[in-house]
C-alpha positions, -999 to 999 in steps of 0.1 A, spaced: -77 879 -588 -66 843 -589 -89 818 -570 -68 796 -547 -82 760 -546 -74 739 -516 -82 702 -517 -92 683 -485 -75 649 -486 -79 620 -462 -48 603 -450 -65 569 -452 -100 569 -468 -120 541 -454 -152 558 -463 -145 555 -501 -136 518 -497 -168 512 -477 -189 529 -503 -175 506 -530 -185 475 -512 -214 488 -491 -239 464 -504 -217 434 -499 -207 445 -463 -243 451 -453 -253 417 -466 -224 400 -448 -233 417 -415 -270 409 -419 -261 372 -425 -243 371 -391 -271 388 -373 -296 362 -387 -274 333 -374 -268 349 -340 -232 334 -340 -214 366 -329 -182 350 -316 -162 324 -336 -190 317 -361 -187 300 -395 -173 332 -410 -143 330 -387 -136 295 -399 -140 305 -435 -117 335 -430 -90 313 -414 -92 289 -443 -90 316 -470 -61 334 -452 -42 302 -449 -46 296 -486 -37 332 -494 -4 331 -475 4 294 -483 5 285 -446 -10 253 -434 -28 269 -404 -44 303 -396 -58 311 -362 -79 343 -358 -77 363 -326 -89 395 -310 -61 419 -323 -26 421 -337 -10 425 -303 -26 394 -290 -14 376 -321 22 384 -311 15 375 -275 0 341 -285 29 334 -309 55 340 -282 37 320 -257 35 291 -282 73 293 -285 76 289 -247 93 322 -241 106 325 -205 117 352 -181 150 368 -190 151 352 -224 168 376 -249 149 384 -281 163 405 -310 139 429 -326 138 461 -346 144 495 -329 122 513 -355 86 502 -352 53 505 -333 55 498 -295 34 466 -295 63 445 -309 86 452 -280 58 456 -255 48 420 -258 84 408 -253 87 429 -222 53 419 -209 62 383 -210 93 391 -188 118 386 -217 144 411 -227 141 430 -260 175 437 -277 172 463 -304 187 459 -339 192 488 -363 174 492 -395 186 497 -431 174 520 -459 142 499 -462 132 508 -426 133 471 -418 157 452 -395 192 453 -409 206 417 -415 242 429 -411 235 444 -377 213 414 -368 242 390 -374 266 412 -355 244 413 -325 236 375 -326 274 368 -325 280 394 -297 252 380 -275 262 344 -282 298 350 -273 289 367 -241 268 337 -230 234 355 -231 203 333 -234 193 344 -268 162 325 -280 147 342 -310 142 370 -335 110 391 -339 112 409 -372 87 434 -385 73 442 -420 72 480 -417 51 502 -439 39 473 -460 73 460 -471 85 426 -460 118 425 -441 147 404 -455 132 372 -442 153 349 -463 184 362 -446 167 363 -412 155 327 -416 191 317 -425 206 334 -394 179 319 -372 185 284 -384 223 288 -383 222 299 -346 194 277 -333 169 306 -329 132 308 -336 119 336 -359 85 353 -357 74 376 -385 53 405 -373 33 413 -405 8 437 -389 17 463 -416 30 438 -442 0 417 -452 -1 416 -490 36 423 -494 58 398 -511 93 386 -516 93 370 -551 64 346 -550 61 343 -512 37 365 -494 40 382 -460 28 359 -432 45 329 -449 79 335 -432 94 324 -399 83 297 -376 52 317 -368 39 349 -384 12 373 -372 -9 401 -386 -34 428 -375 -68 437 -389 -69 472 -372 -89 494 -396 -59 513 -409 -39 482 -418 -36 469 -454 -64 444 -447 -85 460 -420 -118 453 -404 -142 477 -387 -128 472 -352 -100 450 -338 -88 417 -351 -57 397 -357 -44 363 -369 -15 339 -363 0 317 -391 20 285 -387 28 253 -405 30 233 -372 -2 215 -361 10 213 -325 16 251 -324 -18 257 -341 -36 236 -316 -19 252 -286 -27 287 -299 -64 277 -304 -64 266 -268 -47 298 -255 -71 321 -273 -101 307 -254 -89 306 -218 -67 276 -224 -96 253 -232 -93 217 -240 -119 195 -257 -148 217 -245 -155 251 -230 -152 240 -194 -121 219 -197 -92 242 -192 -58 226 -198 -36 258 -202 -35 293 -186 -47 313 -216 -65 345 -227 -98 358 -240 -88 366 -275 -115 355 -299 -123 371 -333 -158 385 -337 -179 369 -364 -190 403 -378 -154 413 -382 -146 381 -400 -176 386 -423 -163 421 -432 -128 408 -438 -141 381 -462 -156 408 -483 -126 430 -482 -103 401 -491 -121 398 -524 -109 433 -535 -76 432 -516 -52 423 -544 -67 450 -566 -62 475 -539 -25 465 -535 -20 470 -572 -36 504 -571 -15 515 -541 17 504 -559 6 526 -589 1 555 -565 35 549 -548 52 548 -582 37 581 -591 48 597 -558 83 583 -563 86 593 -600 78 629 -591 96 633 -558 128 612 -561 148 639 -578 137 666 -553 165 679 -531 157 675 -495 136 643 -500 146 606 -499 118 583 -513 111 548 -499 134 519 -510 118 487 -524 145 461 -532 144 441 -565 120 411 -561 100 427 -533 64 441 -534 51 464 -507 14 466 -498 21 502 -488 6 505 -453 24 538 -454 43 558 -480 71 572 -459 97 598 -470 128 611 -452 127 649 -455 146 680 -445 127 707 -426 101 682 -416 80 703 -392 79 732 -416 68 709 -444 41 694 -422 27 728 -412 27 740 -448 9 708 -461 -17 711 -434 -26 746 -446 -30 730 -481 -55 704 -468 -29 676 -469 -25 655 -437 8 639 -428 20 617 -399 53 608 -383 58 570 -380 77 570 -356 90 601 -336 109 579 -311 127 546 -315 120 518 -291 153 522 -273 142 558 -267 108 549 -253 103 556 -216 87 523 -209 116 504 -223 145 525 -209 151 499 -182 164 475 -209 191 499 -220 217 481 -198 213 450 -219 218 467 -253 248 460 -275 260 481 -305 246 513 -320 213 522 -336 223 551 -358 198 547 -386 168 542 -363 176 574 -345 184 593 -377 152 582 -394 130 590 -364 141 626 -368 133 628 -406 105 604 -416 72 617 -428 43 597 -442 20 610 -470 -16 600 -477 -18 565 -490 -48 544 -499 -62 527 -530 -88 554 -535 -66 584 -540 -74 600 -573 -48 611 -599 -58 647 -592 -52 642 -555 -18 626 -560 -7 653 -584 -19 680 -560 1 665 -531 32 662 -552 28 698 -566 25 712 -531 56 693 -519 76 705 -549 64 741 -543 76 739 -507 111 728 -516 114 752 -546 
């Protein structure tokens, strides 16, 4: 009788990471507790400085979460009611949600084989909207699954047509195009420190990056109720969006091991790709030459998706669909359908076939081999 061994694998294993740096994390938290500076303490300032240096930006401003980072960025760009903003159709809801919440109009652009905004469709829709007299003001691109979008081309189009460009790098932190890192592109860039993100804290957190002192100062005001020179001088209508000092202290420790984790995830992704790329029924992720992904997710396109998910679950392998609906298909955004131009074929196609596998820096060789073996077994 053959003994059937089933591994139990975590989709993202924050526990293994925490065990690796447990002493450093506990020391960092204890340091904050001793100072009593729980909101916007010295660790927040240190983190902002280190993140600015890491990305090559002049200024970094911490905030409460990645969604607020987008909100503050768009407010700093003076977005107005009925402004048109081009953004990707294939992403998490927050990107389009913030555009709509600020009474602007999201216009969706299709994606290419990288899952990121397609420059060809982007240019096509810029020209269409401009020729029809719409008040097109900007582009909000997204670095999906850890891979930066084609920001060089997006920046070129934005400059050519007098638009601003915001890079949503909530999933992209640590990714690169040549020698430039995510969060260094566009007029303003943003990221999230949600625990599952490439650089994640133990709660919520976010940051905004810019090279403009005026923008940085305005965002610093907005994140604390529009304050001026002191707490009770309010010069703008703002928000309560401050970063907790404990979360900043945790991020400072995690930043020390971050580059090594990105290298490890790229090794794991390469092993996945090497085994799975020749399997009929599977399309592995595309990483263009000169690009580096931080692998927030390792996302395949597969045939018989639901059957595969069910089978892998019985084998102790968790999988997730990012994303089962496009933004243009989302109920809360249907009212903007009357403004849309062109088609979104890839976004719809991918939402029906994408499947993300376990991905984190602490997957063992045995676990990766086991996952690949079970997928190959299913398709054989």
